[in-house]
Backbone as a printed PyTorch tensor [residue, N CA C, xyz], in Angstrom:
tensor([[[ -8.5330,  13.4110, -24.6330],
         [ -7.2210,  12.9000, -24.2700],
         [ -7.4130,  11.8620, -23.1680]],

        [[ -6.7970,  10.6900, -23.3150],
         [ -6.9180,   9.6890, -22.2580],
         [ -5.7850,   9.8470, -21.2450]],

        [[ -5.8630,   9.0670, -20.1840],
         [ -4.9020,   9.1860, -19.0790],
         [ -3.4700,   8.9490, -19.5240]],

        [[ -3.2760,   7.9270, -20.3150],
         [ -1.9240,   7.5900, -20.7630],
         [ -1.3270,   8.7380, -21.5770]],

        [[ -2.1050,   9.2870, -22.4770],
         [ -1.6410,  10.4100, -23.2920],
         [ -1.3480,  11.6310, -22.4220]],

        [[ -2.1980,  11.8670, -21.4400],
         [ -2.0570,  13.0230, -20.5460],
         [ -0.7390,  12.9570, -19.7700]],

        [[ -0.4730,  11.8080, -19.1630],
         [  0.7460,  11.6590, -18.3590],
         [  1.9790,  11.6980, -19.2540]],

        [[  1.8850,  11.0740, -20.4110],
         [  3.0110,  11.0870, -21.3500],
         [  3.3620,  12.5200, -21.7390]],

        [[  2.3540,  13.3500, -21.9610],
         [  2.6130,  14.7540, -22.3040],
         [  3.3740,  15.4690, -21.1920]],

        [[  3.0030,  15.1890, -19.9550],
         [  3.6970,  15.8160, -18.8230],
         [  5.1620,  15.4030, -18.8190]],

        [[  5.4310,  14.1100, -19.0320],
         [  6.8190,  13.6360, -19.0610],
         [  7.6060,  14.2400, -20.2210]],

        [[  6.9010,  14.6210, -21.2610],
         [  7.5500,  15.2610, -22.4130],
         [  7.5880,  16.7850, -22.2650]],

        [[  7.2200,  17.2750, -21.0870],
         [  7.2060,  18.7130, -20.7860],
         [  6.2850,  19.4870, -21.7230]],

        [[  5.1590,  18.8550, -22.0430],
         [  4.1270,  19.5020, -22.8500],
         [  2.8970,  19.6980, -21.9750]],

        [[  2.0270,  20.6010, -22.3910],
         [  0.8410,  20.9060, -21.5890],
         [ -0.3310,  19.9990, -21.9710]],

        [[ -0.8010,  19.1850, -21.0200],
         [ -1.9590,  18.3320, -21.3000],
         [ -3.2590,  19.1250, -21.1470]],

        [[ -4.3780,  18.4520, -21.3760],
         [ -5.6800,  19.1030, -21.2410],
         [ -6.0060,  19.4540, -19.7940]],

        [[ -5.4090,  18.7240, -18.8490],
         [ -5.5600,  19.0250, -17.4240],
         [ -4.4100,  18.3610, -16.6800]],

        [[ -4.2620,  18.7190, -15.4200],
         [ -3.2260,  18.1200, -14.5830],
         [ -3.5870,  16.6540, -14.3340]],

        [[ -2.6490,  15.7190, -14.5500],
         [ -2.9310,  14.3140, -14.2570],
         [ -3.2120,  14.1150, -12.7680]],

        [[ -4.1120,  13.1920, -12.4780],
         [ -4.5160,  12.9150, -11.0990],
         [ -4.0040,  11.5450, -10.6920]],

        [[ -3.4620,  11.4800,  -9.4870],
         [ -2.9210,  10.2280,  -8.9580],
         [ -3.5830,   9.9210,  -7.6210]],

        [[ -3.9370,   8.6740,  -7.4380],
         [ -4.4270,   8.1940,  -6.1470],
         [ -3.9380,   6.7630,  -5.9850]],

        [[ -2.7920,   6.6180,  -5.3360],
         [ -2.3170,   5.2920,  -4.9880],
         [ -1.4140,   4.6000,  -5.9850]],

        [[ -0.8940,   5.2990,  -6.9860],
         [  0.0170,   4.6080,  -7.9050],
         [  1.3850,   4.4070,  -7.2690]],

        [[  1.7180,   5.2390,  -6.2870],
         [  2.9310,   5.0710,  -5.4840],
         [  2.5540,   5.3340,  -4.0260]],

        [[  3.3750,   4.8580,  -3.1060],
         [  3.0690,   4.9900,  -1.6800],
         [  2.6650,   6.3800,  -1.2280]],

        [[  3.4540,   7.4190,  -1.5470],
         [  3.1010,   8.7540,  -1.0660],
         [  1.7790,   9.2970,  -1.5910]],

        [[  1.2760,   8.7610,  -2.6930],
         [ -0.0150,   9.2420,  -3.2040],
         [ -1.1710,   8.3650,  -2.7340]],

        [[ -0.8630,   7.4130,  -1.8570],
         [ -1.8810,   6.4860,  -1.3750],
         [ -2.7930,   7.0970,  -0.3300]],

        [[ -3.7890,   6.3140,   0.0510],
         [ -4.7480,   6.7450,   1.0610],
         [ -4.8360,   5.6560,   2.1210]],

        [[ -4.8630,   6.0650,   3.3790],
         [ -4.9180,   5.0920,   4.4760],
         [ -6.2700,   4.3950,   4.4980]],

        [[ -6.2850,   3.2020,   5.0510],
         [ -7.4820,   2.3590,   5.0510],
         [ -8.6710,   3.0290,   5.7380]],

        [[ -8.4490,   3.6330,   6.8840],
         [ -9.5580,   4.2720,   7.6020],
         [-10.1120,   5.4450,   6.7930]],

        [[ -9.2250,   6.2800,   6.2700],
         [ -9.6730,   7.4110,   5.4500],
         [-10.3920,   6.9120,   4.1980]],

        [[ -9.8990,   5.8300,   3.6100],
         [-10.5180,   5.2780,   2.4010],
         [-11.9340,   4.7730,   2.6860]],

        [[-12.0880,   4.0420,   3.7810],
         [-13.4300,   3.5680,   4.1390],
         [-14.3960,   4.7370,   4.3390]],

        [[-13.9150,   5.7960,   4.9860],
         [-14.7720,   6.9710,   5.2060],
         [-15.0990,   7.6710,   3.8890]],

        [[-14.1190,   7.7480,   2.9980],
         [-14.3490,   8.3500,   1.6860],
         [-15.4000,   7.5600,   0.9100]],

        [[-15.2520,   6.2410,   0.8870],
         [-16.2090,   5.3960,   0.1580],
         [-17.6120,   5.5210,   0.7400]],

        [[-17.6960,   5.5750,   2.0620],
         [-19.0030,   5.7420,   2.7040],
         [-19.6240,   7.0810,   2.2970]],

        [[-18.8210,   8.1330,   2.3230],
         [-19.3020,   9.4650,   1.9550],
         [-19.7920,   9.4980,   0.5040]],

        [[-19.0470,   8.8110,  -0.3780],
         [-19.3970,   8.7970,  -1.7960],
         [-20.5260,   7.8220,  -2.1200]],

        [[-20.8400,   6.9490,  -1.1560],
         [-21.8610,   5.9360,  -1.4080],
         [-21.3780,   4.8360,  -2.3340]],

        [[-20.0760,   4.5700,  -2.3040],
         [-19.4670,   3.5450,  -3.1540],
         [-19.0640,   2.3640,  -2.2860]],

        [[-19.4450,   1.1590,  -2.6890],
         [-19.0320,  -0.0480,  -1.9650],
         [-17.5850,  -0.3540,  -2.3450]],

        [[-16.7130,  -0.3880,  -1.3570],
         [-15.2840,  -0.5770,  -1.5930],
         [-14.7750,  -1.8150,  -0.8660]],

        [[-13.6760,  -2.3630,  -1.3780],
         [-13.1200,  -3.5840,  -0.7790],
         [-12.0610,  -3.3060,   0.2820]],

        [[-11.4510,  -2.1570,   0.2990],
         [-10.4340,  -1.7640,   1.2830],
         [ -9.3590,  -2.8340,   1.4530]],

        [[ -8.6900,  -3.1620,   0.3400],
         [ -7.5760,  -4.1140,   0.3680],
         [ -6.2810,  -3.3460,   0.6160]],

        [[ -5.5990,  -3.7060,   1.6920],
         [ -4.3680,  -3.0130,   2.0830],
         [ -3.1750,  -3.6780,   1.4100]],

        [[ -2.4220,  -2.9030,   0.6130],
         [ -1.2230,  -3.4620,  -0.0090],
         [  0.0380,  -3.0680,   0.7510]],

        [[  0.0430,  -1.9410,   1.4230],
         [  1.1870,  -1.5390,   2.2440],
         [  0.7680,  -1.7370,   3.6940]],

        [[  1.1190,  -2.9000,   4.2300],
         [  0.6300,  -3.2640,   5.5600],
         [  1.2280,  -2.3980,   6.6600]],

        [[  2.4210,  -1.8670,   6.4600],
         [  3.0130,  -0.9950,   7.4730],
         [  2.2560,   0.3270,   7.5640]],

        [[  2.0460,   0.9660,   6.4290],
         [  1.3750,   2.2690,   6.4250],
         [ -0.1440,   2.1570,   6.3540]],

        [[ -0.6510,   0.9310,   6.1280],
         [ -2.0880,   0.6870,   6.0080],
         [ -2.6700,   1.4260,   4.8020]],

        [[ -1.9510,   1.3800,   3.6830],
         [ -2.3580,   2.0340,   2.4410],
         [ -3.1160,   1.0360,   1.5670]],

        [[ -4.2070,   1.4800,   0.9590],
         [ -5.0820,   0.5790,   0.2010],
         [ -4.8410,   0.6310,  -1.3060]],

        [[ -5.3800,  -0.3780,  -1.9710],
         [ -5.4770,  -0.4010,  -3.4310],
         [ -6.8390,   0.2170,  -3.7600]],

        [[ -6.8750,   1.3960,  -4.3420],
         [ -8.1730,   2.0090,  -4.6330],
         [ -8.9890,   1.1710,  -5.6230]],

        [[-10.2770,   1.0630,  -5.3700],
         [-11.1830,   0.3290,  -6.2510],
         [-11.4780,   1.1420,  -7.5090]],

        [[-11.7940,   0.4330,  -8.5680],
         [-12.0720,   1.0710,  -9.8600],
         [-13.1500,   2.1610,  -9.7870]],

        [[-14.2720,   1.9600,  -9.0750],
         [-15.2740,   3.0390,  -9.0090],
         [-14.7320,   4.3330,  -8.3870]],

        [[-13.8180,   4.2170,  -7.4390],
         [-13.2180,   5.4140,  -6.8230],
         [-12.2820,   6.0820,  -7.8220]],

        [[-11.4800,   5.2800,  -8.5210],
         [-10.5750,   5.8390,  -9.5260],
         [-11.3660,   6.5790, -10.6070]],

        [[-12.4580,   5.9870, -11.0330],
         [-13.2890,   6.6300, -12.0620],
         [-13.9560,   7.9000, -11.5270]],

        [[-14.3960,   7.8760, -10.2730],
         [-15.0790,   9.0310,  -9.6780],
         [-14.1910,  10.2670,  -9.6840]],

        [[-12.8820,  10.0520,  -9.4620],
         [-11.9440,  11.1730,  -9.3930],
         [-11.1170,  11.3350, -10.6680]],

        [[-11.4770,  10.6010, -11.7160],
         [-10.7520,  10.6850, -12.9960],
         [ -9.2530,  10.4790, -12.8220]],

        [[ -8.8930,   9.4600, -12.0550],
         [ -7.4880,   9.1660, -11.7730],
         [ -6.8020,   8.6820, -13.0460]],

        [[ -5.5780,   9.1350, -13.2510],
         [ -4.8380,   8.8420, -14.4750],
         [ -3.7630,   7.7750, -14.3260]],

        [[ -3.3580,   7.4640, -13.1100],
         [ -2.2430,   6.5370, -12.9100],
         [ -2.6710,   5.3370, -12.0870]],

        [[ -2.0680,   4.1940, -12.3820],
         [ -2.3130,   2.9730, -11.6090],
         [ -0.9780,   2.3440, -11.2660]],

        [[ -0.9780,   1.6160, -10.1660],
         [  0.2370,   0.9210,  -9.7300],
         [  0.2790,  -0.4880, -10.3040]],

        [[  1.4920,  -0.9870, -10.4950],
         [  1.6890,  -2.4120, -10.7390],
         [  2.0860,  -2.9740,  -9.3860]],

        [[  1.2680,  -3.8670,  -8.8630],
         [  1.4800,  -4.3900,  -7.5140],
         [  1.7030,  -5.8940,  -7.5430]],

        [[  2.4550,  -6.3930,  -6.5670],
         [  2.6000,  -7.8450,  -6.4580],
         [  1.2410,  -8.4990,  -6.2360]],

        [[  1.0870,  -9.6890,  -6.7850],
         [ -0.1750, -10.4090,  -6.6290],
         [ -0.2810, -10.9860,  -5.2230]],

        [[ -1.4370, -10.8810,  -4.6440],
         [ -1.7450, -11.5200,  -3.3650],
         [ -2.7840, -12.5870,  -3.6720]],

        [[ -2.4650, -13.8500,  -3.3750],
         [ -3.3720, -14.9510,  -3.7050],
         [ -4.5770, -15.0370,  -2.7880]],

        [[ -4.3980, -14.6670,  -1.5330],
         [ -5.4970, -14.8210,  -0.5820],
         [ -5.5140, -13.6310,   0.3740]],

        [[ -6.7000, -13.0760,   0.5540],
         [ -6.9090, -11.9580,   1.4660],
         [ -7.7320, -12.4440,   2.6450]],

        [[ -7.5550, -11.7890,   3.7820],
         [ -8.4050, -12.1100,   4.9300],
         [ -8.8800, -10.8080,   5.5650]],

        [[-10.0250, -10.9070,   6.2150],
         [-10.6570,  -9.7370,   6.8140],
         [-10.0100,  -9.4040,   8.1470]],

        [[ -9.8600,  -8.1090,   8.3970],
         [ -9.4010,  -7.5950,   9.6920],
         [-10.2240,  -6.3620,  10.0290]],

        [[-10.1210,  -5.9550,  11.2750],
         [-10.7750,  -4.7180,  11.7260],
         [ -9.7010,  -3.6540,  11.9380]],

        [[-10.0290,  -2.4510,  11.5270],
         [ -9.1320,  -1.3180,  11.7260],
         [ -9.3920,  -0.6850,  13.0900]],

        [[ -8.6000,   0.3100,  13.4440],
         [ -8.7180,   0.9630,  14.7490],
         [-10.0980,   1.5740,  14.9790]],

        [[-10.7720,   1.9720,  13.9070],
         [-12.1190,   2.5440,  14.0430],
         [-13.2110,   1.4790,  13.9120]],

        [[-12.8190,   0.2120,  13.9120],
         [-13.7020,  -0.9620,  13.7930],
         [-14.2360,  -1.2040,  12.3870]],

        [[-13.8230,  -0.4100,  11.4100],
         [-14.2470,  -0.6870,  10.0370],
         [-13.4520,  -1.8760,   9.4950]],

        [[-13.9530,  -2.4370,   8.4050],
         [-13.3680,  -3.6570,   7.8410],
         [-12.3480,  -3.3240,   6.7640]],

        [[-11.2920,  -4.1260,   6.7330],
         [-10.3080,  -4.0670,   5.6660],
         [ -9.8950,  -5.4980,   5.3350]],

        [[ -9.1200,  -5.6440,   4.2750],
         [ -8.5870,  -6.9510,   3.8890],
         [ -7.0830,  -6.8240,   3.7470]],

        [[ -6.3790,  -7.7980,   4.3190],
         [ -4.9220,  -7.8170,   4.2860],
         [ -4.4720,  -9.1280,   3.6640]],

        [[ -3.2220,  -9.1820,   3.1510],
         [ -2.7220, -10.4620,   2.6580],
         [ -2.8160, -11.5100,   3.7710]],

        [[ -3.3100, -12.6850,   3.4300],
         [ -3.5450, -13.7270,   4.4300],
         [ -2.2880, -14.0740,   5.2240]],

        [[ -1.1340, -13.9860,   4.5830],
         [  0.1110, -14.3440,   5.2790],
         [  0.6190, -13.2410,   6.2070]],

        [[  0.0070, -12.0750,   6.1510],
         [  0.3710, -10.9930,   7.0800],
         [ -0.3150, -11.3040,   8.4020]],

        [[  0.4680, -11.7110,   9.4000],
         [ -0.0900, -12.1740,  10.6760],
         [  0.5830, -11.4850,  11.8660]],

        [[  0.3190, -10.2070,  12.0880],
         [  0.8830,  -9.5790,  13.2830],
         [  0.2730, -10.2060,  14.5360]],

        [[  1.0310, -10.1630,  15.6080],
         [  0.5940, -10.7320,  16.8870],
         [ -0.0260,  -9.6160,  17.7230]],

        [[ -1.2110,  -9.8870,  18.2570],
         [ -1.8760,  -8.9090,  19.1250],
         [ -1.4280,  -9.1620,  20.5580]],

        [[ -0.8700,  -8.1420,  21.1820],
         [ -0.3770,  -8.2420,  22.5560],
         [ -1.5180,  -7.9800,  23.5460]],

        [[ -1.3230,  -8.3410,  24.8240],
         [ -2.3780,  -8.1360,  25.8300],
         [ -2.8790,  -6.6890,  25.9300]],

        [[ -2.0140,  -5.7140,  25.6460],
         [ -2.4480,  -4.3100,  25.7230],
         [ -3.1840,  -3.8420,  24.4630]],

        [[ -3.3640,  -4.7510,  23.4890],
         [ -4.0650,  -4.4170,  22.2540],
         [ -3.1600,  -3.9510,  21.1330]],

        [[ -1.8950,  -3.6820,  21.4390],
         [ -0.9680,  -3.2920,  20.3800],
         [ -0.6390,  -4.5220,  19.5320]],

        [[ -0.0330,  -4.2900,  18.3810],
         [  0.3210,  -5.3860,  17.4770],
         [  1.8040,  -5.3160,  17.1690]],

        [[  2.4180,  -6.4900,  17.0260],
         [  3.8090,  -6.5490,  16.5930],
         [  3.8990,  -7.4710,  15.3810]],

        [[  4.8210,  -7.1490,  14.4910],
         [  5.0450,  -7.9520,  13.2930],
         [  6.4530,  -8.5230,  13.3420]],

        [[  6.5510,  -9.7770,  12.9700],
         [  7.8290, -10.4810,  12.9740],
         [  8.3200, -10.7230,  11.5530]],

        [[  9.6230, -10.7700,  11.4100],
         [ 10.2760, -11.3190,  10.2280],
         [ 11.1310, -12.4430,  10.7800]],

        [[ 10.6480, -13.6650,  10.6610],
         [ 11.2930, -14.7880,  11.3330],
         [ 11.0550, -14.6470,  12.8190]],

        [[ 12.1350, -14.5620,  13.6000],
         [ 11.9850, -14.4080,  15.0510],
         [ 12.3280, -12.9930,  15.5250]],

        [[ 12.4370, -12.0650,  14.5890],
         [ 12.7900, -10.6810,  14.9220],
         [ 11.5460,  -9.7990,  14.8300]],

        [[ 11.2850,  -9.0250,  15.8770],
         [ 10.1960,  -8.0420,  15.8300],
         [ 10.6680,  -6.8890,  14.9480]],

        [[  9.9330,  -6.6340,  13.8690],
         [ 10.3390,  -5.5950,  12.9290],
         [  9.4380,  -4.3640,  12.9590]],

        [[  8.2140,  -4.5280,  13.4850],
         [  7.2850,  -3.3930,  13.4850],
         [  6.2910,  -3.5230,  14.6270]],

        [[  5.7770,  -2.3690,  15.0560],
         [  4.7940,  -2.3470,  16.1370],
         [  3.7520,  -1.2730,  15.8450]],

        [[  2.4970,  -1.6280,  16.1440],
         [  1.4000,  -0.6670,  16.0330],
         [  0.7820,  -0.5170,  17.4140]],

        [[  0.6920,   0.7030,  17.9360],
         [  0.0520,   0.8820,  19.2390],
         [ -1.4330,   0.5170,  19.1700]],

        [[ -2.0160,   0.2390,  20.3020],
         [ -3.4490,  -0.0390,  20.3760],
         [ -4.2120,   1.1310,  19.7630]],

        [[ -5.1400,   0.8360,  18.8960],
         [ -5.9440,   1.8310,  18.1710],
         [ -5.0850,   2.7170,  17.2700]],

        [[ -3.8850,   2.2230,  16.9070],
         [ -2.9990,   2.9850,  16.0300],
         [ -3.4470,   2.9300,  14.5820]],

        [[ -2.8650,   3.8030,  13.7830],
         [ -3.2250,   3.9040,  12.3710],
         [ -2.2030,   3.2670,  11.4480]],

        [[ -1.0110,   2.9690,  11.9460],
         [  0.0360,   2.3740,  11.1190],
         [  1.0770,   1.7180,  12.0190]],

        [[  1.9380,   0.9190,  11.4050],
         [  3.0290,   0.2540,  12.1210],
         [  4.2790,   1.1290,  12.0770]],

        [[  4.9920,   1.1650,  13.1830],
         [  6.2910,   1.8250,  13.2480],
         [  7.3700,   0.7700,  13.0690]],

        [[  8.3800,   1.0840,  12.2790],
         [  9.5220,   0.1810,  12.1590],
         [ 10.2980,   0.2390,  13.4680]],

        [[ 10.5920,  -0.9080,  14.0350],
         [ 11.3360,  -0.9370,  15.2920],
         [ 12.6520,  -1.6980,  15.1660]],

        [[ 12.8490,  -2.3800,  14.0640],
         [ 14.0860,  -3.1320,  13.8530],
         [ 15.0380,  -2.2670,  13.0360]],

        [[ 16.1630,  -1.9650,  13.6180],
         [ 17.1510,  -1.1050,  12.9680],
         [ 18.5150,  -1.7910,  12.9960]],

        [[ 18.7170,  -2.7480,  12.1100],
         [ 19.9440,  -3.5420,  12.1620],
         [ 21.2110,  -2.7470,  11.8630]],

        [[ 21.0870,  -1.6030,  11.2410],
         [ 22.2690,  -0.8120,  10.9000],
         [ 22.4150,   0.4350,  11.7720]],

        [[ 21.6940,   0.4690,  12.8690],
         [ 21.6900,   1.6580,  13.7220],
         [ 23.0950,   2.0650,  14.1710]],

        [[ 23.9110,   1.0970,  14.5210],
         [ 25.2680,   1.3990,  14.9890],
         [ 26.3340,   0.9380,  14.0020]],

        [[ 25.9520,   0.7160,  12.7540],
         [ 26.8780,   0.1790,  11.7570],
         [ 27.8560,   1.2390,  11.2650]],

        [[ 28.9730,   0.7460,  10.8070],
         [ 29.9640,   1.5960,  10.1500],
         [ 29.8520,   1.3590,   8.6440]],

        [[ 30.5390,   2.1580,   7.8740],
         [ 30.5440,   1.9750,   6.4160],
         [ 31.0600,   0.5780,   6.0670]],

        [[ 32.0640,   0.1140,   6.7860],
         [ 32.6290,  -1.2110,   6.5240],
         [ 31.6070,  -2.3210,   6.7860]],

        [[ 30.7170,  -2.1170,   7.7540],
         [ 29.6970,  -3.1270,   8.0730],
         [ 28.7350,  -3.3660,   6.9080]],

        [[ 28.5750,  -2.3850,   6.0490],
         [ 27.6330,  -2.5240,   4.9400],
         [ 28.0380,  -3.6200,   3.9620]],

        [[ 29.3510,  -3.8340,   3.8110],
         [ 29.8220,  -4.8780,   2.8910],
         [ 29.3590,  -6.2650,   3.3050]],

        [[ 29.2390,  -6.5090,   4.6020],
         [ 28.8770,  -7.8360,   5.1010],
         [ 27.3980,  -7.9700,   5.4570]],

        [[ 26.6500,  -6.8960,   5.3220],
         [ 25.2440,  -6.9430,   5.7290],
         [ 24.4190,  -7.7490,   4.7310]],

        [[ 23.5890,  -8.6480,   5.2460],
         [ 22.6830,  -9.4320,   4.4040],
         [ 21.3530,  -8.6820,   4.3490]],

        [[ 21.0430,  -8.1490,   3.1870],
         [ 19.8300,  -7.3550,   3.0290],
         [ 18.6090,  -8.2630,   3.0160]],

        [[ 17.5530,  -7.8860,   3.7390],
         [ 16.3640,  -8.7420,   3.8030],
         [ 15.6190,  -8.7790,   2.4700]],

        [[ 14.9210,  -9.8830,   2.2570],
         [ 14.0830, -10.0330,   1.0620],
         [ 12.7590,  -9.3130,   1.2980]],

        [[ 12.0560,  -8.9690,   0.2240],
         [ 10.7220,  -8.3720,   0.4050],
         [  9.7930,  -9.3560,   1.1030]],

        [[  8.6760,  -8.8480,   1.5940],
         [  7.7010,  -9.7060,   2.2810],
         [  7.4400, -10.9660,   1.4790]],

        [[  7.4880, -12.0990,   2.1440],
         [  7.2970, -13.3730,   1.4570],
         [  5.8520, -13.6100,   1.0480]],

        [[  4.8980, -12.8360,   1.5770],
         [  3.5130, -13.0800,   1.1810],
         [  3.1620, -12.4470,  -0.1600]],

        [[  4.0810, -11.6930,  -0.7300],
         [  3.8670, -11.1590,  -2.0680],
         [  4.5440, -12.0710,  -3.0760]],

        [[  3.8960, -12.3310,  -4.1750],
         [  4.4750, -13.1390,  -5.2430],
         [  5.1120, -12.1780,  -6.2350]],

        [[  6.3660, -11.8600,  -6.0290],
         [  7.0240, -10.8620,  -6.8610],
         [  7.3050, -11.3100,  -8.2930]],

        [[  7.6220, -12.5910,  -8.5640],
         [  7.8920, -12.9420,  -9.9600],
         [  6.6690, -12.7730, -10.8630]],

        [[  5.4870, -12.9210, -10.3190],
         [  4.2670, -12.8140, -11.1190],
         [  3.5040, -11.5550, -10.7420]],

        [[  4.0380, -10.4210, -11.1090],
         [  3.3590,  -9.1720, -10.7740],
         [  1.9670,  -9.1750, -11.3820]],

        [[  1.0100,  -8.7970, -10.5630],
         [ -0.3870,  -8.7970, -10.9910],
         [ -0.9010,  -7.3710, -10.9500]],

        [[ -1.4970,  -6.9670, -12.0120],
         [ -2.0990,  -5.6420, -12.0130],
         [ -3.2420,  -5.6300, -13.0060]],

        [[ -4.0410,  -4.6280, -12.9000],
         [ -5.1420,  -4.4360, -13.8330],
         [ -4.6630,  -3.4140, -14.8510]],

        [[ -3.9670,  -3.8980, -15.8540],
         [ -3.4370,  -2.9730, -16.8500],
         [ -4.5380,  -2.6630, -17.8550]],

        [[ -4.8630,  -1.4280, -17.9250],
         [ -5.8510,  -0.9540, -18.8860],
         [ -5.0950,  -0.1240, -19.9100]],

        [[ -5.4660,  -0.2240, -21.1510],
         [ -4.6930,   0.4560, -22.1840],
         [ -4.7130,   1.9730, -22.0540]],

        [[ -5.6740,   2.5270, -21.3330],
         [ -5.7420,   3.9780, -21.2340],
         [ -5.2100,   4.5410, -19.9210]],

        [[ -4.6530,   3.6900, -19.0500],
         [ -4.0300,   4.1730, -17.8180],
         [ -2.5250,   4.2540, -18.0190]],

        [[ -1.9000,   5.1780, -17.3100],
         [ -0.4480,   5.1850, -17.2460],
         [ -0.0910,   4.3300, -16.0430]],

        [[  0.8130,   3.3790, -16.2080],
         [  1.1560,   2.4120, -15.1710],
         [  2.4840,   2.7770, -14.5350]],

        [[  2.5210,   2.7310, -13.1810],
         [  3.7620,   2.9610, -12.4430],
         [  4.0170,   1.8240, -11.5090]]])
């Protein structure tokens, strides 16, 4: 039974040959960049550690890792045209979308802007960004009608979703 068949059986409330395995097809099943680098080192697998969720520092798992754990699901992610190298809190290397440019403050913490508004902050040696912009914190129900909802990160090319669709993976 392949991955696609296995997951389809679960959705049909039928018993597959084994429980489907997920690693990173959705945010909650993802793995943080530091943990991922340590996992790859432990397994002896060379990994790229590309971060797709810059706030949570969640990576796109590499194919050798997915195969090692017999992962059944893959994400469809926005295409990133250019990646750049960064260092994580433990000094290991990761790659982030080139247009993701948080500002490093004198104390070593990082802040992220959306235009001229600070939207997120990561403490020095932190593992993820905290959302700090709360435009609806004091809003009323009536305020929601006039609220201009922000667009997704501009460094993702949403019209041209890019993914590695394999015929035997279930895609989410």
